[in-house]
Z-matrix of the N, CA and C atoms (Angstrom, degrees):
N
C 1 1.463
C 2 1.545 1 109.85
N 3 1.309 2 114.39 1 150.95
C 4 1.458 3 122.48 2 -175.75
C 5 1.506 4 107.27 3 -136.18
N 6 1.357 5 116.77 4 138.87
C 7 1.461 6 122.59 5 176.62
C 8 1.518 7 107.83 6 -137.67
N 9 1.335 8 116.91 7 122.04
C 10 1.451 9 120.69 8 -176.33
C 11 1.525 10 114.57 9 -100.32
N 12 1.346 11 117.05 10 13.09
C 13 1.469 12 118.17 11 -174.71
C 14 1.533 13 109.26 12 -142.46
N 15 1.352 14 114.82 13 75.46
C 16 1.460 15 121.34 14 176.68
C 17 1.523 16 106.51 15 -119.36
N 18 1.331 17 116.92 16 119.34
C 19 1.450 18 122.07 17 -174.71
C 20 1.529 19 111.98 18 -80.54
N 21 1.305 20 114.84 19 130.08
C 22 1.445 21 121.01 20 178.28
C 23 1.529 22 110.11 21 -133.49
N 24 1.319 23 115.71 22 163.47
C 25 1.462 24 121.51 23 170.82
C 26 1.495 25 108.60 24 -132.34
N 27 1.348 26 118.77 25 133.17
C 28 1.455 27 120.39 26 178.51
C 29 1.514 28 113.89 27 -69.31
N 30 1.313 29 117.26 28 -8.18
C 31 1.465 30 122.78 29 -176.32
C 32 1.520 31 108.70 30 -121.44
N 33 1.327 32 117.46 31 139.97
C 34 1.446 33 121.42 32 -177.30
C 35 1.519 34 111.38 33 -74.28
N 36 1.308 35 116.35 34 107.31
C 37 1.461 36 121.56 35 177.84
C 38 1.525 37 112.50 36 -110.32
N 39 1.355 38 115.00 37 18.32
C 40 1.464 39 119.24 38 176.97
C 41 1.500 40 113.60 39 68.61
N 42 1.357 41 116.88 40 31.17
C 43 1.451 42 120.31 41 179.44
C 44 1.520 43 114.53 42 75.93
N 45 1.324 44 116.75 43 25.70
C 46 1.457 45 120.52 44 178.40
C 47 1.519 46 109.40 45 -72.44
N 48 1.331 47 116.26 46 -170.38
C 49 1.473 48 120.52 47 -168.85
C 50 1.516 49 113.51 48 -58.06
N 51 1.315 50 118.42 49 -26.97
C 52 1.467 51 120.64 50 -175.48
C 53 1.506 52 113.49 51 -58.97
N 54 1.340 53 116.52 52 -33.07
C 55 1.463 54 117.84 53 178.62
C 56 1.502 55 112.21 54 128.73
N 57 1.325 56 115.51 55 -162.26
C 58 1.456 57 124.80 56 -177.82
C 59 1.514 58 111.46 57 -86.39
N 60 1.330 59 117.34 58 159.46
C 61 1.438 60 119.39 59 167.47
C 62 1.546 61 107.85 60 -67.20
N 63 1.334 62 118.15 61 145.02
C 64 1.485 63 119.34 62 -176.48
C 65 1.523 64 113.99 63 -56.56
N 66 1.338 65 117.12 64 -43.15
C 67 1.448 66 119.04 65 -179.51
C 68 1.547 67 111.33 66 -66.90
N 69 1.325 68 116.23 67 -35.32
C 70 1.472 69 121.28 68 175.75
C 71 1.520 70 110.00 69 -63.58
N 72 1.322 71 117.34 70 -45.16
C 73 1.466 72 121.64 71 -179.85
C 74 1.517 73 111.25 72 -63.28
N 75 1.333 74 117.62 73 -39.74
C 76 1.454 75 120.28 74 178.78
C 77 1.535 76 111.35 75 -64.75
N 78 1.318 77 116.57 76 -41.02
C 79 1.443 78 119.90 77 178.60
C 80 1.529 79 111.46 78 -64.83
N 81 1.331 80 115.60 79 -45.99
C 82 1.475 81 119.36 80 178.88
C 83 1.519 82 111.63 81 -62.67
N 84 1.346 83 116.60 82 -38.75
C 85 1.469 84 119.90 83 179.46
C 86 1.520 85 110.84 84 -64.99
N 87 1.325 86 116.04 85 -41.88
C 88 1.476 87 117.86 86 179.51
C 89 1.513 88 109.57 87 -63.04
N 90 1.335 89 117.63 88 -44.58
C 91 1.457 90 119.70 89 -178.70
C 92 1.533 91 112.71 90 -64.97
N 93 1.335 92 114.98 91 -26.11
C 94 1.471 93 120.09 92 179.24
C 95 1.522 94 112.29 93 -85.75
N 96 1.331 95 117.48 94 -1.09
C 97 1.450 96 120.80 95 174.58
C 98 1.553 97 114.71 96 91.35
N 99 1.316 98 119.30 97 16.13
C 100 1.444 99 120.96 98 179.05
C 101 1.524 100 110.86 99 -81.66
N 102 1.342 101 114.94 100 143.56
C 103 1.451 102 121.81 101 175.86
C 104 1.505 103 112.71 102 -96.70
N 105 1.331 104 117.28 103 -26.77
C 106 1.448 105 121.88 104 179.88
C 107 1.531 106 108.27 105 -151.38
N 108 1.348 107 115.40 106 145.97
C 109 1.448 108 120.70 107 -179.18
C 110 1.523 109 110.78 108 -142.18
N 111 1.297 110 115.99 109 151.57
C 112 1.441 111 122.94 110 168.29
C 113 1.510 112 108.34 111 -100.38
N 114 1.319 113 117.59 112 117.60
C 115 1.459 114 123.61 113 177.29
C 116 1.508 115 106.25 114 -93.70
N 117 1.312 116 117.86 115 120.38
C 118 1.450 117 123.92 116 -166.58
C 119 1.519 118 112.17 117 -120.47
N 120 1.333 119 117.12 118 128.59
C 121 1.453 120 119.42 119 169.16
C 122 1.535 121 108.91 120 -96.68
N 123 1.295 122 115.81 121 140.33
C 124 1.453 123 121.87 122 178.72
C 125 1.539 124 107.28 123 -90.17
N 126 1.322 125 117.30 124 120.55
C 127 1.455 126 119.87 125 -169.71
C 128 1.507 127 112.02 126 -148.96
N 129 1.330 128 115.66 127 159.40
C 130 1.467 129 122.55 128 166.05
C 131 1.512 130 107.52 129 -122.94
N 132 1.328 131 117.19 130 -169.77
C 133 1.470 132 119.70 131 -175.77
C 134 1.512 133 111.95 132 -63.28
N 135 1.318 134 118.80 133 -27.79
C 136 1.453 135 121.50 134 -176.48
C 137 1.532 136 112.75 135 -78.17
N 138 1.332 137 117.76 136 -27.40
C 139 1.466 138 120.67 137 -174.96
C 140 1.513 139 115.08 138 -108.36
N 141 1.313 140 117.30 139 -14.22
C 142 1.452 141 120.20 140 -176.53
C 143 1.533 142 113.38 141 -57.95
N 144 1.303 143 117.73 142 -39.80
C 145 1.454 144 121.81 143 -172.07
C 146 1.527 145 112.94 144 -68.89
N 147 1.324 146 118.57 145 -22.28
C 148 1.469 147 117.82 146 177.27
C 149 1.523 148 113.05 147 -109.87
N 150 1.330 149 119.31 148 -23.83
C 151 1.445 150 120.17 149 178.61
C 152 1.530 151 112.40 150 -76.96
N 153 1.341 152 115.62 151 -46.29
C 154 1.454 153 117.72 152 -172.01
C 155 1.536 154 113.83 153 -68.69
N 156 1.330 155 121.40 154 -44.74
C 157 1.477 156 119.52 155 -179.04
C 158 1.530 157 111.69 156 -58.62
N 159 1.332 158 118.41 157 -35.47
C 160 1.464 159 120.42 158 178.04
C 161 1.509 160 110.39 159 -65.74
N 162 1.326 161 117.40 160 -41.60
C 163 1.454 162 120.13 161 178.08
C 164 1.529 163 110.79 162 -64.15
N 165 1.324 164 117.46 163 -44.59
C 166 1.464 165 121.29 164 -177.29
C 167 1.507 166 110.43 165 -59.32
N 168 1.335 167 117.75 166 -43.23
C 169 1.451 168 121.12 167 179.02
C 170 1.519 169 111.11 168 -62.48
N 171 1.321 170 116.67 169 -44.83
C 172 1.462 171 120.57 170 -179.99
C 173 1.528 172 111.99 171 -63.00
N 174 1.327 173 116.96 172 -41.87
C 175 1.446 174 119.94 173 179.58
C 176 1.534 175 111.27 174 -64.23
N 177 1.322 176 115.42 175 -43.35
C 178 1.475 177 119.46 176 178.20
C 179 1.529 178 112.79 177 -61.75
N 180 1.330 179 115.49 178 -36.01
C 181 1.466 180 119.59 179 -175.51
C 182 1.522 181 112.37 180 -82.77
N 183 1.325 182 117.18 181 -30.86
C 184 1.491 183 121.05 182 -169.63
C 185 1.511 184 115.02 183 -104.91
N 186 1.317 185 118.38 184 -28.07
C 187 1.453 186 119.15 185 -169.76
C 188 1.532 187 111.77 186 -67.00
N 189 1.338 188 118.25 187 -28.74
C 190 1.468 189 120.38 188 179.79
C 191 1.516 190 112.06 189 -61.97
N 192 1.340 191 116.28 190 -25.34
C 193 1.458 192 121.07 191 -174.64
C 194 1.524 193 113.03 192 -106.11
N 195 1.325 194 116.67 193 3.69
C 196 1.456 195 119.77 194 -171.32
C 197 1.528 196 112.69 195 -95.32
N 198 1.317 197 118.21 196 -15.09
C 199 1.462 198 121.05 197 -177.18
C 200 1.536 199 112.67 198 76.90
N 201 1.325 200 116.54 199 12.11
C 202 1.485 201 121.92 200 178.83
C 203 1.529 202 107.58 201 -136.94
N 204 1.316 203 117.56 202 134.00
C 205 1.461 204 120.70 203 174.48
C 206 1.540 205 107.62 204 -73.65
N 207 1.326 206 115.82 205 128.13
C 208 1.469 207 120.32 206 -175.72
C 209 1.516 208 110.46 207 -122.04
N 210 1.321 209 115.61 208 140.56
C 211 1.460 210 123.31 209 176.33
C 212 1.536 211 108.11 210 -121.87
N 213 1.312 212 115.43 211 130.37
C 214 1.473 213 120.66 212 -179.95
C 215 1.525 214 109.00 213 -86.39
N 216 1.319 215 115.54 214 130.74
C 217 1.465 216 118.83 215 -178.29
C 218 1.508 217 111.71 216 -147.54
N 219 1.328 218 113.99 217 -177.75
C 220 1.439 219 121.41 218 -177.25
C 221 1.536 220 109.36 219 -139.96
N 222 1.337 221 117.04 220 143.47
C 223 1.449 222 121.55 221 170.20
C 224 1.540 223 106.16 222 -109.61
N 225 1.303 224 116.46 223 115.91
C 226 1.452 225 121.21 224 -179.78
C 227 1.529 226 108.47 225 -81.53
N 228 1.326 227 115.14 226 125.11
C 229 1.458 228 120.48 227 -172.85
C 230 1.542 229 109.66 228 -127.78
N 231 1.303 230 115.32 229 134.77
C 232 1.485 231 121.88 230 177.60
C 233 1.552 232 112.13 231 56.36
N 234 1.306 233 115.97 232 30.26
C 235 1.454 234 119.48 233 170.19
C 236 1.535 235 108.15 234 -83.80
N 237 1.300 236 119.45 235 125.74
C 238 1.480 237 120.08 236 178.40
C 239 1.533 238 110.74 237 -53.05
N 240 1.312 239 119.14 238 135.19
C 241 1.449 240 121.80 239 -175.94
C 242 1.528 241 113.33 240 -48.19
N 243 1.322 242 118.03 241 -40.34
C 244 1.485 243 120.14 242 -177.83
C 245 1.508 244 112.32 243 -65.81
N 246 1.358 245 117.37 244 -20.82
C 247 1.474 246 121.07 245 -177.52
C 248 1.527 247 113.01 246 -99.08
N 249 1.322 248 117.38 247 -3.31
C 250 1.466 249 119.88 248 -177.85
C 251 1.520 250 113.21 249 -61.52
N 252 1.329 251 121.80 250 -40.38
C 253 1.470 252 119.42 251 178.82
C 254 1.532 253 112.16 252 -57.94
N 255 1.326 254 117.61 253 -42.23
C 256 1.480 255 120.58 254 178.54
C 257 1.526 256 111.75 255 -66.24
N 258 1.357 257 116.88 256 -39.15
C 259 1.454 258 119.93 257 179.79
C 260 1.514 259 111.80 258 -67.78
N 261 1.323 260 117.52 259 -40.05
C 262 1.463 261 121.64 260 177.43
C 263 1.535 262 109.39 261 -63.53
N 264 1.315 263 116.88 262 -46.03
C 265 1.468 264 120.72 263 179.25
C 266 1.523 265 111.68 264 -61.60
N 267 1.322 266 116.25 265 -39.36
C 268 1.468 267 119.02 266 179.55
C 269 1.527 268 110.91 267 -66.38
N 270 1.329 269 116.92 268 -42.67
C 271 1.454 270 119.86 269 179.72
C 272 1.522 271 110.73 270 -61.80
N 273 1.308 272 117.06 271 -42.12
C 274 1.463 273 119.70 272 -179.46
C 275 1.513 274 110.21 273 -68.35
N 276 1.336 275 118.82 274 -37.88
C 277 1.448 276 120.80 275 179.73
C 278 1.530 277 111.46 276 -65.13
N 279 1.320 278 116.48 277 -23.86
C 280 1.477 279 121.25 278 -179.81
C 281 1.518 280 110.85 279 -87.22
N 282 1.329 281 118.66 280 -3.94
C 283 1.436 282 122.33 281 176.00
C 284 1.504 283 115.76 282 101.06
N 285 1.344 284 117.34 283 16.66
C 286 1.474 285 120.03 284 179.71
C 287 1.534 286 109.75 285 -66.75
N 288 1.311 287 116.04 286 121.28
C 289 1.463 288 121.30 287 176.00
C 290 1.526 289 111.02 288 -72.73
N 291 1.324 290 116.78 289 -33.18
C 292 1.441 291 122.62 290 -178.54
C 293 1.521 292 109.74 291 -127.32
N 294 1.321 293 115.89 292 130.79
C 295 1.472 294 119.91 293 173.70
C 296 1.538 295 107.90 294 -121.39
N 297 1.300 296 114.92 295 117.22
C 298 1.463 297 121.97 296 176.77
C 299 1.518 298 108.36 297 -109.66
N 300 1.311 299 116.44 298 155.58
C 301 1.459 300 121.24 299 169.02
C 302 1.492 301 107.93 300 -124.08
N 303 1.324 302 116.71 301 138.67
C 304 1.435 303 123.21 302 177.27
C 305 1.534 304 108.55 303 -71.47
N 306 1.339 305 114.86 304 110.65
C 307 1.456 306 119.24 305 -175.12
C 308 1.511 307 113.78 306 -79.63
N 309 1.331 308 114.99 307 -175.65
C 310 1.488 309 123.07 308 -174.54
C 311 1.517 310 110.31 309 -85.54
N 312 1.326 311 115.53 310 63.48
C 313 1.457 312 122.72 311 179.35
C 314 1.529 313 111.09 312 -54.26
N 315 1.333 314 114.69 313 155.14
C 316 1.469 315 118.57 314 178.45
C 317 1.527 316 110.87 315 -76.80
N 318 1.324 317 118.34 316 -11.73
C 319 1.488 318 121.62 317 177.30
C 320 1.511 319 107.31 318 -64.98
N 321 1.337 320 115.06 319 129.07
C 322 1.458 321 118.83 320 -176.30
C 323 1.521 322 110.62 321 -117.17
N 324 1.322 323 115.88 322 93.76
C 325 1.456 324 121.72 323 168.97
C 326 1.517 325 107.18 324 -153.18
N 327 1.334 326 119.15 325 163.69
C 328 1.467 327 119.23 326 -173.96
C 329 1.510 328 116.13 327 -57.22
N 330 1.344 329 116.56 328 -29.12
C 331 1.447 330 119.98 329 -177.60
C 332 1.543 331 113.10 330 -75.25
N 333 1.324 332 116.69 331 -23.57
C 334 1.454 333 119.41 332 -172.34
C 335 1.533 334 114.08 333 -117.62
N 336 1.298 335 117.78 334 -14.94
C 337 1.456 336 120.75 335 -175.15
C 338 1.527 337 109.53 336 -84.64
N 339 1.308 338 117.01 337 99.66
C 340 1.454 339 121.13 338 178.47
C 341 1.519 340 109.86 339 -87.07
N 342 1.300 341 117.03 340 167.71
C 343 1.455 342 121.43 341 -175.09
C 344 1.529 343 111.11 342 -66.49
N 345 1.324 344 116.16 343 139.26
C 346 1.451 345 121.39 344 174.45
C 347 1.539 346 109.26 345 -57.51
N 348 1.299 347 116.20 346 135.94
C 349 1.468 348 121.02 347 -175.02
C 350 1.527 349 113.36 348 100.35
N 351 1.350 350 116.22 349 -5.85
C 352 1.453 351 120.53 350 179.53
C 353 1.533 352 111.10 351 -65.83
N 354 1.348 353 118.02 352 -40.31
C 355 1.460 354 119.68 353 179.77
C 356 1.535 355 110.73 354 -56.12
N 357 1.316 356 116.20 355 -52.19
C 358 1.439 357 122.15 356 -178.18
C 359 1.523 358 111.94 357 -62.34
N 360 1.332 359 116.84 358 -43.64
C 361 1.455 360 121.58 359 -179.02
C 362 1.530 361 111.26 360 -65.53
N 363 1.307 362 117.30 361 -40.21
C 364 1.470 363 121.20 362 -179.22
C 365 1.532 364 109.76 363 -66.96
N 366 1.311 365 117.30 364 -40.73
C 367 1.467 366 119.57 365 178.30
C 368 1.542 367 110.47 366 -64.46
N 369 1.340 368 115.51 367 -44.91
C 370 1.451 369 119.97 368 177.89
C 371 1.517 370 112.18 369 -61.45
N 372 1.326 371 117.05 370 -33.62
C 373 1.470 372 120.97 371 179.52
C 374 1.519 373 113.08 372 -75.46
N 375 1.334 374 116.61 373 -12.25
C 376 1.478 375 119.93 374 175.85
C 377 1.502 376 115.60 375 82.53
N 378 1.370 377 117.31 376 36.17
C 379 1.449 378 117.89 377 174.79
C 380 1.520 379 109.80 378 -63.77
N 381 1.311 380 116.29 379 162.34
C 382 1.471 381 120.50 380 176.38
C 383 1.518 382 111.06 381 -77.98
N 384 1.330 383 115.66 382 -40.71
C 385 1.451 384 121.09 383 -176.21
C 386 1.526 385 110.03 384 -136.16
N 387 1.302 386 117.28 385 130.51
C 388 1.458 387 121.38 386 171.17
C 389 1.539 388 105.89 387 -95.31
N 390 1.324 389 115.93 388 105.86
C 391 1.456 390 120.86 389 -173.92
C 392 1.532 391 110.48 390 -74.58
N 393 1.352 392 113.80 391 138.38
C 394 1.473 393 121.79 392 176.51
C 395 1.534 394 112.60 393 28.55
N 396 1.348 395 117.41 394 71.64
C 397 1.488 396 120.90 395 -174.87
C 398 1.513 397 114.62 396 -75.96
N 399 1.304 398 119.11 397 2.65
C 400 1.443 399 121.13 398 175.91
C 401 1.521 400 113.53 399 65.32
N 402 1.302 401 117.15 400 -138.72
C 403 1.472 402 121.60 401 -178.17
C 404 1.544 403 108.99 402 -85.23
N 405 1.291 404 115.23 403 64.12
C 406 1.472 405 122.35 404 -177.42
C 407 1.526 406 109.62 405 -58.71
N 408 1.327 407 116.26 406 140.40
C 409 1.452 408 120.35 407 -178.45
C 410 1.526 409 110.62 408 -78.01
N 411 1.346 410 117.79 409 156.30
C 412 1.457 411 119.94 410 176.05
C 413 1.533 412 112.14 411 -57.01
N 414 1.321 413 115.61 412 -36.12
C 415 1.484 414 118.84 413 -178.44
C 416 1.533 415 110.47 414 -67.35
N 417 1.344 416 117.20 415 -42.55
C 418 1.449 417 119.79 416 178.12
C 419 1.531 418 112.05 417 -66.30
N 420 1.331 419 116.49 418 -38.68
C 421 1.486 420 119.58 419 176.57
C 422 1.508 421 111.17 420 -62.24
N 423 1.333 422 116.63 421 -41.06
C 424 1.467 423 119.57 422 178.86
C 425 1.543 424 110.58 423 -66.28
N 426 1.324 425 116.21 424 -35.53
C 427 1.461 426 119.94 425 178.81
C 428 1.533 427 109.33 426 -68.10
N 429 1.331 428 116.25 427 -37.86
C 430 1.472 429 119.89 428 176.88
C 431 1.520 430 111.63 429 -62.51
N 432 1.327 431 116.15 430 -39.55
C 433 1.450 432 120.48 431 176.45
C 434 1.534 433 111.26 432 -62.47
N 435 1.315 434 115.50 433 -42.80
C 436 1.466 435 121.17 434 178.92
C 437 1.526 436 112.09 435 -62.97
N 438 1.338 437 116.10 436 -39.31
C 439 1.443 438 120.47 437 -176.34
C 440 1.543 439 112.85 438 -90.33
N 441 1.305 440 118.45 439 -6.78
C 442 1.467 441 121.45 440 -178.49
C 443 1.525 442 113.39 441 73.83
N 444 1.330 443 116.92 442 24.89
C 445 1.450 444 122.06 443 179.04
C 446 1.527 445 108.15 444 -86.97
N 447 1.324 446 116.47 445 129.37
C 448 1.452 447 121.83 446 -176.60
C 449 1.527 448 110.01 447 -84.82
N 450 1.314 449 116.71 448 134.08
C 451 1.455 450 121.84 449 177.79
C 452 1.524 451 107.81 450 -95.62
N 453 1.326 452 115.03 451 136.36
C 454 1.460 453 119.36 452 -173.78
C 455 1.504 454 112.98 453 -94.70
N 456 1.338 455 114.56 454 132.14
C 457 1.450 456 123.04 455 161.34
C 458 1.509 457 107.19 456 -93.69
N 459 1.320 458 117.77 457 133.45
C 460 1.452 459 120.99 458 -171.43
C 461 1.522 460 112.44 459 -114.15
N 462 1.333 461 115.03 460 143.84
C 463 1.441 462 121.81 461 172.78
C 464 1.539 463 110.52 462 -89.65
N 465 1.320 464 116.89 463 -6.96
C 466 1.472 465 120.91 464 -175.08
C 467 1.509 466 110.65 465 -70.84
N 468 1.342 467 117.81 466 141.32
C 469 1.456 468 120.82 467 175.64
C 470 1.532 469 111.72 468 -54.01
N 471 1.329 470 116.12 469 142.63
C 472 1.462 471 124.67 470 -179.52
C 473 1.528 472 112.12 471 72.55
N 474 1.335 473 118.98 472 -54.53
C 475 1.464 474 118.68 473 176.11
C 476 1.520 475 110.03 474 -53.13
N 477 1.355 476 116.78 475 -38.07
C 478 1.461 477 121.79 476 -173.88
C 479 1.520 478 112.94 477 -66.59
N 480 1.309 479 118.27 478 -16.55
C 481 1.460 480 121.15 479 -174.11
C 482 1.527 481 113.21 480 -67.42
N 483 1.327 482 115.98 481 -17.86
C 484 1.476 483 120.61 482 178.06
C 485 1.531 484 111.95 483 -95.84
N 486 1.318 485 119.10 484 3.08
C 487 1.460 486 122.37 485 -172.92
C 488 1.534 487 112.00 486 -57.34
N 489 1.347 488 116.70 487 -46.04
C 490 1.462 489 118.88 488 -177.53
C 491 1.529 490 111.66 489 -61.81
N 492 1.325 491 116.61 490 -38.72
C 493 1.464 492 119.74 491 176.90
C 494 1.504 493 110.52 492 -64.23
N 495 1.331 494 117.51 493 -43.23
C 496 1.477 495 121.21 494 -178.71
C 497 1.521 496 110.33 495 -63.91
N 498 1.336 497 117.58 496 -39.15
C 499 1.468 498 120.89 497 177.98
C 500 1.527 499 110.43 498 -61.26
N 501 1.313 500 116.90 499 -45.21
C 502 1.477 501 120.99 500 -179.45
C 503 1.515 502 110.95 501 -64.40
N 504 1.341 503 116.94 502 -45.19
C 505 1.449 504 119.86 503 -179.29
C 506 1.525 505 111.37 504 -64.08
N 507 1.338 506 116.40 505 -39.85
C 508 1.449 507 121.39 506 179.51
C 509 1.539 508 111.37 507 -67.34
N 510 1.313 509 114.97 508 -39.67
C 511 1.472 510 118.24 509 -179.86
C 512 1.515 511 111.79 510 -64.14
N 513 1.322 512 117.43 511 -41.40
C 514 1.463 513 121.30 512 179.80
C 515 1.536 514 110.84 513 -66.23
N 516 1.333 515 116.91 514 -31.43
C 517 1.467 516 119.89 515 -176.01
C 518 1.508 517 111.74 516 -99.29
N 519 1.350 518 117.81 517 -8.05
C 520 1.486 519 122.06 518 -173.39
C 521 1.515 520 111.62 519 61.92
N 522 1.326 521 116.03 520 38.83
C 523 1.454 522 121.46 521 177.77
C 524 1.520 523 110.54 522 -87.43
N 525 1.333 524 117.68 523 145.28
C 526 1.467 525 120.79 524 -179.67
C 527 1.516 526 111.70 525 -72.86
N 528 1.350 527 116.21 526 145.17
C 529 1.443 528 123.64 527 -179.49
C 530 1.513 529 111.25 528 -121.08
N 531 1.334 530 115.88 529 148.06
C 532 1.468 531 122.62 530 170.35
C 533 1.502 532 109.17 531 -132.68
N 534 1.336 533 116.27 532 147.19
C 535 1.468 534 122.01 533 175.24
C 536 1.521 535 108.23 534 -108.26
N 537 1.324 536 116.90 535 118.51
C 538 1.463 537 122.88 536 -178.64
C 539 1.519 538 111.61 537 -128.06
N 540 1.320 539 115.74 538 163.11
C 541 1.475 540 119.39 539 -175.14
C 542 1.518 541 114.42 540 -92.97
N 543 1.343 542 117.23 541 -28.96
C 544 1.473 543 120.97 542 -170.81
C 545 1.526 544 109.72 543 58.34
N 546 1.327 545 115.73 544 35.27
C 547 1.475 546 121.58 545 -177.03
C 548 1.515 547 111.09 546 -66.37
N 549 1.345 548 115.72 547 143.42
C 550 1.471 549 119.12 548 176.49
C 551 1.514 550 113.19 549 -147.34
N 552 1.334 551 117.49 550 -0.29
C 553 1.457 552 122.15 551 175.68
C 554 1.521 553 109.42 552 -137.99
N 555 1.338 554 117.83 553 160.07
C 556 1.479 555 119.37 554 177.70
C 557 1.549 556 112.46 555 -57.75
N 558 1.334 557 117.36 556 -27.31
C 559 1.465 558 120.62 557 179.50
C 560 1.515 559 112.28 558 -66.91
N 561 1.316 560 118.01 559 -14.49
C 562 1.464 561 120.91 560 179.78
C 563 1.526 562 112.89 561 -85.47
N 564 1.322 563 116.86 562 0.13
C 565 1.471 564 121.85 563 178.12
C 566 1.517 565 109.10 564 -111.79
N 567 1.337 566 115.28 565 143.72
C 568 1.455 567 120.91 566 -175.69
C 569 1.515 568 108.41 567 -130.72
N 570 1.345 569 119.12 568 164.49
C 571 1.462 570 120.32 569 172.93
C 572 1.540 571 110.44 570 -58.51
N 573 1.345 572 117.03 571 156.82
C 574 1.457 573 119.40 572 -174.04
C 575 1.533 574 116.48 573 -51.05
N 576 1.338 575 117.59 574 -45.51
C 577 1.465 576 119.68 575 -179.38
C 578 1.526 577 111.72 576 -63.12
N 579 1.328 578 115.44 577 -41.68
C 580 1.474 579 119.14 578 179.73
C 581 1.522 580 110.99 579 -68.80
N 582 1.353 581 116.66 580 -36.06
C 583 1.462 582 120.52 581 178.65
C 584 1.517 583 110.82 582 -63.30
N 585 1.322 584 116.71 583 -46.17
C 586 1.492 585 120.10 584 178.07
C 587 1.503 586 111.78 585 -61.03
N 588 1.331 587 116.94 586 -44.78
C 589 1.461 588 121.30 587 -178.87
C 590 1.514 589 110.01 588 -62.61
N 591 1.327 590 116.63 589 -44.67
C 592 1.464 591 120.57 590 -178.90
C 593 1.526 592 111.57 591 -61.69
N 594 1.323 593 116.75 592 -44.29
C 595 1.453 594 120.57 593 -177.56
C 596 1.528 595 110.03 594 -69.25
N 597 1.330 596 117.65 595 -41.01
C 598 1.475 597 119.61 596 177.76
C 599 1.540 598 111.13 597 -64.63
N 600 1.337 599 116.48 598 -41.07
C 601 1.459 600 120.29 599 179.92
C 602 1.517 601 111.40 600 -65.18
N 603 1.329 602 116.54 601 -40.14
C 604 1.452 603 119.09 602 -179.67
C 605 1.527 604 110.60 603 -65.56
N 606 1.334 605 116.48 604 -40.65
C 607 1.461 606 119.79 605 -179.59
C 608 1.514 607 110.80 606 -66.25
N 609 1.337 608 116.95 607 -45.59
C 610 1.457 609 121.26 608 -178.53
C 611 1.533 610 110.89 609 -67.45
N 612 1.335 611 115.79 610 -35.52
C 613 1.461 612 120.26 611 178.13
C 614 1.509 613 111.82 612 -64.48
N 615 1.335 614 115.83 613 -27.76
C 616 1.500 615 120.22 614 178.82
C 617 1.518 616 109.67 615 -95.28
N 618 1.329 617 118.58 616 7.83
C 619 1.464 618 125.07 617 -177.91
C 620 1.526 619 112.35 618 61.42
N 621 1.353 620 116.94 619 30.50
C 622 1.446 621 121.99 620 175.31
C 623 1.510 622 108.81 621 -102.37
N 624 1.319 623 118.00 622 151.54
C 625 1.464 624 123.10 623 -178.10
C 626 1.523 625 108.92 624 -84.53
N 627 1.354 626 119.71 625 115.13
C 628 1.455 627 120.91 626 179.88
C 629 1.522 628 113.40 627 -56.28
N 630 1.341 629 116.56 628 -35.84
C 631 1.480 630 118.84 629 -179.20
C 632 1.527 631 109.81 630 -67.42
N 633 1.321 632 118.63 631 -38.92
C 634 1.459 633 121.38 632 179.33
C 635 1.528 634 110.78 633 -66.96
N 636 1.331 635 116.26 634 -39.44
C 637 1.456 636 120.16 635 177.84
C 638 1.532 637 111.11 636 -63.89
N 639 1.311 638 116.50 637 -41.42
C 640 1.457 639 121.49 638 179.05
C 641 1.521 640 110.02 639 -66.15
N 642 1.317 641 117.66 640 -38.80
C 643 1.461 642 121.48 641 179.40
C 644 1.541 643 110.76 642 -65.57
N 645 1.328 644 116.60 643 -39.51
C 646 1.464 645 119.72 644 177.37
C 647 1.506 646 111.91 645 -66.26
N 648 1.321 647 117.17 646 -38.14
C 649 1.459 648 121.07 647 176.94
C 650 1.525 649 110.82 648 -63.96
N 651 1.323 650 117.31 649 -42.12
C 652 1.460 651 120.21 650 177.53
C 653 1.525 652 111.80 651 -63.54
N 654 1.324 653 114.85 652 -41.38
C 655 1.460 654 120.32 653 178.60
C 656 1.514 655 111.39 654 -58.48
N 657 1.316 656 117.39 655 -45.31
C 658 1.462 657 121.17 656 -179.11
C 659 1.544 658 109.41 657 -67.65
N 660 1.323 659 117.95 658 -43.67
C 661 1.450 660 120.51 659 178.53
C 662 1.509 661 112.34 660 -58.83
N 663 1.325 662 115.37 661 -43.18
C 664 1.476 663 118.66 662 178.80
C 665 1.515 664 111.77 663 -63.49
N 666 1.353 665 117.89 664 -38.17
C 667 1.444 666 119.10 665 178.70
C 668 1.530 667 111.68 666 -68.03
N 669 1.309 668 118.07 667 -30.78
C 670 1.447 669 120.83 668 179.70
C 671 1.528 670 111.86 669 -75.70
N 672 1.311 671 116.56 670 -23.05
C 673 1.470 672 120.28 671 179.05
C 674 1.530 673 113.03 672 -80.59
N 675 1.321 674 116.91 673 -13.33
C 676 1.466 675 119.74 674 -178.71
C 677 1.520 676 112.11 675 -71.30
């Protein structure tokens, strides 16, 4: 199993919103049966320059001993759409293996409601994964297919409520899909059997093929290893 959206923080904040410590996340992922994970810092233009280098160093130093292949990445959050191309370019120049953008989820609160137009801008900027894109338009899904941007199906509460819509939009546009957890606490990890069942149930509940989702995850992991 592979999960490209696990939130971590390079600094101990006592399990606050930023996520898990990287070594903690790697241990939990291994116990949950994952073979590869994307460890993601949540950042904007003001925090990227100090959060991501610390994560990259930790991943390089620790992943060899964790029994799990790890990729250091960033989820760009609340970046104005016009500035997303610069933010994506900066993240890649710093060595980010994975660049996600926080999509236009149906969850409506100040922490999660990004500016309208973020889905389109993130796709145009060439992110690897558009996280929980909510009620993505057919036009944006088609653009994602053209650009090779993967649309995320989420296991996270509330974000997951748009999964069926995302599956339908992706199927019509032939856009690639990934299933991720958006994990950020130890409670978001389960024993291997429960993890497999949960992921299969989420995929089938959204009328997506679990085998196709797993194949897309392997494809991305292999490209990141090159």
